[in-house]
C-alpha positions in Angstrom: 99.3 57.1 95.5 101.0 59.6 97.9 103.4 62.3 96.8 106.3 62.9 99.1 106.9 66.6 99.9 103.7 67.6 98.2 103.7 70.9 100.2 106.6 72.1 98.1 104.5 71.4 95.0 101.9 73.7 96.5 104.5 76.4 96.9 105.3 76.0 93.1 101.7 76.4 92.3 101.4 79.6 94.5 104.6 80.9 92.8 103.0 80.6 89.4 100.1 82.7 90.5 102.4 85.5 91.8 104.4 85.3 88.6 101.3 86.2 86.5 100.2 88.7 89.2 103.5 90.6 88.9 103.6 90.3 85.1 100.3 92.0 85.0 101.4 94.9 87.1 104.9 95.3 85.6 103.7 95.2 82.0 102.8 98.9 82.3 106.2 100.0 83.6 108.1 98.5 80.7 105.5 99.7 78.1 105.4 103.2 79.8 107.9 105.0 77.6 106.1 103.9 74.4 102.6 104.4 75.8 103.5 107.9 77.2 104.7 108.9 73.7 101.7 107.4 71.8 99.0 108.5 74.2 100.6 111.9 75.1 101.1 111.1 78.8 103.4 113.3 80.9 105.5 112.1 83.8 103.2 113.5 86.4 100.2 112.0 84.6 102.0 108.6 84.6 102.4 108.9 88.3 98.7 109.4 88.6 98.2 106.1 86.7 100.5 104.3 89.1 98.8 105.9 92.1 95.4 104.7 90.7 96.6 101.1 90.7 98.2 101.5 94.2 95.1 103.1 95.8 92.9 100.3 94.3 95.3 97.7 95.6 95.7 99.4 99.0 92.0 99.7 99.9 91.1 96.3 98.5 93.8 94.4 100.3 92.0 94.1 103.7 88.7 93.3 101.9 90.4 90.7 99.7 92.1 89.2 102.8 88.8 89.0 104.6 87.1 87.4 101.6 90.0 84.8 101.4 89.5 84.0 105.1 85.7 83.8 104.7 85.4 81.6 101.5 88.7 79.8 101.5 92.0 79.9 99.7 91.1 77.8 96.7 88.0 79.6 95.4 89.0 83.1 96.7 92.4 83.1 94.9 90.9 81.8 91.7 88.1 84.3 91.5 90.5 87.2 92.0 93.0 85.8 89.5 90.4 85.5 86.8 89.3 89.1 87.5 92.8 90.5 87.4 93.5 88.7 84.2 90.5 90.3 82.5 91.5 93.7 83.9 95.0 93.4 82.7 93.9 92.5 79.1 91.5 95.5 79.2 94.4 97.9 79.4 94.9 97.4 75.7 91.8 99.5 75.2 93.2 102.6 76.9 93.1 105.8 74.9 94.6 108.3 77.3 95.9 108.6 80.9 92.4 108.9 82.4 91.1 105.6 80.8 94.4 103.9 81.6 94.2 105.0 85.2 90.7 103.7 85.5 91.7 100.3 84.0 94.8 100.1 86.2 92.7 100.8 89.3 90.6 97.8 88.4 93.7 95.8 88.1 94.9 97.0 91.6 91.5 96.1 93.1 91.6 92.6 91.7 95.3 91.9 92.3 95.0 92.7 95.9 94.2 89.1 96.9 97.5 87.7 95.6 99.7 87.9 98.8 96.9 87.4 101.3 96.0 84.2 99.5 99.6 83.1 99.2 100.4 83.7 102.9 97.2 81.9 103.9 98.0 78.9 101.8 101.5 78.7 103.2 100.1 79.0 106.7 97.9 76.0 106.0 100.6 73.9 104.4 103.7 74.5 106.5 105.0 74.2 110.0 106.3 77.4 111.6 110.0 76.6 111.3 109.8 76.1 107.5 107.4 78.9 106.7 110.0 81.5 106.0 111.6 79.2 103.5 108.3 78.5 101.8 107.5 82.3 101.7 111.0 82.9 100.3 110.4 80.5 97.5 106.9 81.7 96.5 108.0 85.3 96.9 110.3 84.8 93.9 107.1 84.8 91.9 106.9 88.5 92.3 110.5 89.0 91.1 110.2 86.5 88.3 107.1 88.3 87.0 109.0 91.6 87.1 112.0 89.9 85.5 110.0 88.5 82.6 108.2 91.7 81.8 111.0 93.7 80.1 111.8 91.1 77.4 108.1 90.1 76.9 106.8 93.7 76.6 109.7 94.9 74.4 109.2 91.9 72.1 105.5 92.8 71.8 106.2 96.5 71.2 108.7 95.7 68.4 106.5 93.1 66.7 102.8 94.0 67.3 102.5 97.0 69.6 102.1 97.5 73.4 98.5 96.4 73.4 99.3 92.8 72.7 101.5 92.6 75.7 98.6 93.2 78.1 96.4 90.7 76.2 99.1 88.0 76.4 99.6 88.5 80.1 95.9 88.4 80.7 95.7 85.1 78.9 98.4 83.6 81.0 96.5 84.6 84.1 93.4 82.8 82.9 95.5 79.6 82.2 97.0 79.7 85.7 93.5 80.2 87.3 92.3 77.0 85.6 95.4 75.1 86.9 94.9 76.4 90.4 91.2 75.3 90.5 92.2 71.8 89.3 95.3 71.2 91.5 95.0 73.1 94.8 93.4 71.5 97.8 93.5 72.2 101.5 95.7 69.6 103.4 92.7 68.0 105.0 91.2 67.3 101.5 94.4 66.4 99.7 94.4 62.7 99.1 97.9 62.7 97.8 99.3 63.9 101.1 100.9 61.1 103.1 100.1 60.6 106.8 103.7 61.2 107.8 103.9 64.5 106.1 100.4 65.6 107.4 101.6 64.8 111.0 104.8 66.7 110.4 102.9 69.8 109.2 100.4 69.7 112.1 103.0 69.0 114.8 105.0 72.0 113.7 102.2 74.5 113.6 101.6 77.1 116.3 98.9 76.4 118.9 96.8 79.3 117.6 96.6 77.5 114.2 95.7 74.1 115.6 92.0 73.3 116.0 91.2 77.0 115.9 87.4 77.6 115.9 86.0 78.5 112.5 85.0 82.1 112.8 85.4 85.3 110.8 88.4 87.4 111.5 87.9 90.6 113.6 89.5 93.7 112.0 89.3 95.5 115.3 91.1 92.7 117.2 93.8 92.4 114.5 94.5 96.2 114.3 94.6 96.4 118.1 97.6 94.1 118.5 101.1 95.3 119.1 102.6 93.2 116.3 100.1 94.5 113.8 101.1 98.0 114.7 104.8 97.1 114.0 103.9 95.3 110.8 101.7 98.0 109.4 104.3 100.7 110.2 107.1 98.7 108.6 105.0 97.9 105.5 104.1 101.6 105.1 107.8 102.5 105.2 109.3 99.6 103.1 106.7 99.2 100.4 107.5 102.5 98.5 110.9 101.0 97.6 109.6 97.9 95.8 106.8 99.8 94.1 109.3 102.4 92.9 111.4 99.6 91.4 108.4 98.0 89.8 106.9 101.2 88.2 109.9 103.5 87.6 113.1 101.5 86.7 112.5 101.5 82.9 111.8 105.3 82.9 114.8 105.9 85.2 117.1 104.0 82.8 115.7 105.9 79.8 115.6 109.4 81.2 118.5 109.4 83.6 120.8 106.9 82.1 119.8 107.5 78.5 119.2 103.8 77.5 117.1 102.9 74.5 114.3 100.4 74.6 116.5 97.5 73.5 119.0 98.3 76.3 116.1 98.4 78.7 115.1 94.9 77.6 118.7 93.8 78.3 119.2 95.4 81.7 115.9 96.3 83.4 115.3 92.7 84.5 118.5 92.4 86.4 117.4 94.0 89.7 114.5 91.5 89.8 116.9 88.6 89.3 118.8 89.9 92.4 115.4 90.2 94.1 114.8 86.4 93.4 118.1 85.7 95.1 116.9 87.8 98.1 113.6 86.0 98.3 115.2 82.5 98.5 118.3 83.5 100.6 116.2 85.5 103.0 113.9 82.5 103.5 116.8 80.3 104.4 118.5 82.9 106.6 115.8 82.8 109.2 116.2 79.1 110.1 119.9 79.5 109.8 120.0 82.3 112.4 117.5 80.4 114.5 119.7 77.3 114.6 123.2 78.8 114.7 122.8 82.0 116.8 120.6 80.4 119.5 117.8 83.0 119.1 114.0 82.7 119.0 112.1 82.3 115.8 110.9 85.9 115.9 114.4 87.3 116.5 115.7 85.3 113.5 113.1 87.0 111.3 114.1 90.4 112.7 117.8 89.7 111.9 116.9 89.0 108.3 115.0 92.3 108.1 118.0 94.2 109.5 120.3 92.6 107.0 117.9 93.6 104.1 117.6 97.1 105.3 121.3 97.6 105.4 121.6 96.4 101.8 119.2 99.2 100.8 122.0 101.6 101.4 123.3 100.5 98.0 120.6 102.2 95.8 120.7 105.1 98.2 124.2 105.9 96.8 123.0 105.8 93.2 123.4 109.5 92.7 127.2 109.2 93.4 128.0 107.1 90.4 128.3 108.1 86.7 128.3 104.6 85.1 124.9 103.3 84.1 126.2 99.8 84.7 127.2 100.6 88.3 123.8 102.2 88.7 122.2 99.0 87.6 124.4 97.0 90.1 123.1 99.3 92.9 119.6 98.8 91.8 120.3 95.0 92.0 121.4 95.5 95.6 118.1 97.3 96.2 116.1 94.5 94.7 117.9 91.9 96.8 117.5 94.1 99.9 113.8 94.6 99.6 112.8 91.0 98.9 115.0 89.8 101.7 113.3 92.0 104.3 109.9 91.6 102.7 109.9 87.8 103.1 110.9 88.2 106.8 108.0 90.7 107.3 105.5 88.3 105.7 106.8 85.5 107.9 106.3 87.6 111.0 102.7 88.3 109.9 102.1 84.6 109.3 103.5 83.8 112.8 101.5 86.5 114.5 97.9 85.6 113.6 95.5 82.6 113.6 94.5 80.6 110.6 91.2 82.6 110.2 93.0 85.9 110.6 96.2 85.6 108.6 94.6 86.6 105.2 92.9 89.6 106.7 96.0 90.6 108.7 98.1 90.4 105.5 95.6 92.4 103.6 95.4 95.1 106.3 99.2 95.3 106.4 99.3 95.6 102.6 96.8 98.4 102.7 99.1 100.5 104.9 102.0 99.5 102.7 100.4 100.6 99.5 99.0 103.8 101.0 102.7 104.6 101.8 103.7 103.7 98.3 100.9 105.8 96.8 102.0 108.8 98.9 105.6 108.4 97.8 104.6 108.0 94.2 102.7 111.3 94.4 105.8 113.0 95.7 108.0 111.3 93.2 105.8 112.3 90.2 106.1 115.9 91.3 109.6 116.1 92.5 111.5 113.9 90.0 111.5 116.6 87.3 112.8 119.1 89.9 115.4 117.3 92.0 115.9 114.1 90.0 115.8 110.5 91.3 118.9 110.5 93.5 117.4 112.2 96.6 114.4 109.9 96.3 116.5 106.8 96.4 118.2 108.1 99.6 114.8 108.5 101.2 113.8 105.0 100.3 117.0 103.6 101.9 116.2 105.6 105.1 112.6 104.3 105.1 113.8 100.7 105.1 116.3 101.3 108.0 113.5 102.9 110.1 111.1 100.0 109.2 113.7 97.4 110.5 114.2 99.4 113.6 110.5 99.5 114.4 110.1 95.7 113.9 113.2 95.1 116.1 111.9 97.0 119.1 108.1 96.8 118.8 107.2 93.2 117.5 107.1 90.7 120.3 106.6 86.9 120.5 103.0 85.7 121.0 102.2 84.4 124.5 100.2 81.4 123.1 103.5 79.7 122.1 104.8 78.1 119.0 106.8 75.0 118.5 110.3 75.9 119.6 109.5 79.5 118.9 110.5 80.8 122.2 113.5 78.6 122.6 116.9 79.0 121.2 117.3 75.5 119.9 116.1 74.6 116.4 114.8 71.2 115.5 116.4 69.5 112.5 113.6 67.0 112.1 112.5 66.4 108.5 110.5 63.9 106.5 111.5 62.3 103.3 111.5 64.6 100.3 111.7 67.8 102.4 114.7 70.1 102.8 116.1 70.2 106.4 116.3 73.6 108.0 
């Protein structure tokens, strides 16, 4: 029996993995006010805990990407997912900021494979013109995980304590890992994939993804490319915004907007709901621009990035409003903005590298992104008690505008060619069970 449109079921499976990935990292931010009180953790010490996770994530991303390229998407993703589930549950044993920082650094190291594996799986399963749509759909996993964290963690705190929240999320990760090992297969090994859909996928992939020789990725070769320079610079500038949202929104709402823990449970998830919309809409905007504005595939990705960066002006204005509800609305604009431009940036990465390089390239780009996020978190932890959050949100908006500018002027189409990538006419071909773009 063949399943029509099975590649979209693969996207759903990837999305589930990113949901538990982001649940694991966002559990801390929601539990932070309670944990800081019970474990006597200061704001600056909390920033050190966040940095420990970010540094572990940053330096492991290129290694994780290389491992995924070397051993394959299926086994690589599963091994890392099992490891991050155990690391997440272990945070329940923390007794102070030092032990918490150590355990969160382990989480960062193990979670680093999430996006390299997801991008690689999407590159394997999708033609170029649909890839931004697929990335947009699986990227909602990051936002859904962040969206689910506030009610789940607050429920755990009110009923059993913050420790049980980490244990529950770790258990969910183990369940997903079992499902991934059972269901995921490469297209060449997937017996449920019909011949028509397989031909559609292969015909729409770039020449550098077709029949590429099986060889290990070269970090030197990847880092030396013009597009990687653009991607790494943009990731370093744009990642601080999303990591600030993930780690600091509950504390911001409590300290600056004077919300209690129940109000945080009611409102802290809204920016991540907006981020979900940004993921999906951003994915569809690229083929829309490609088709209706008569631009190349790369230019359509750039246009989405510019749109997202302009929306980041919203949270940059957060210091100008008094109402906490308007502030939440501006944070929602920021969540939408970041995930819109983030999806476009991942699509550019996927377009720019071969099938045995894309995991490594995504990981290397992520390393630069999280190094930027760690540096910003260090500054935030020191400066937030002196100048407040408002100037820092202005800086985040400026960073995203600069990132979009770099991508626009530096990133260039590959000379090897892609299906319709250099032309201004989009194909509307589709197979049964597949959305037309």
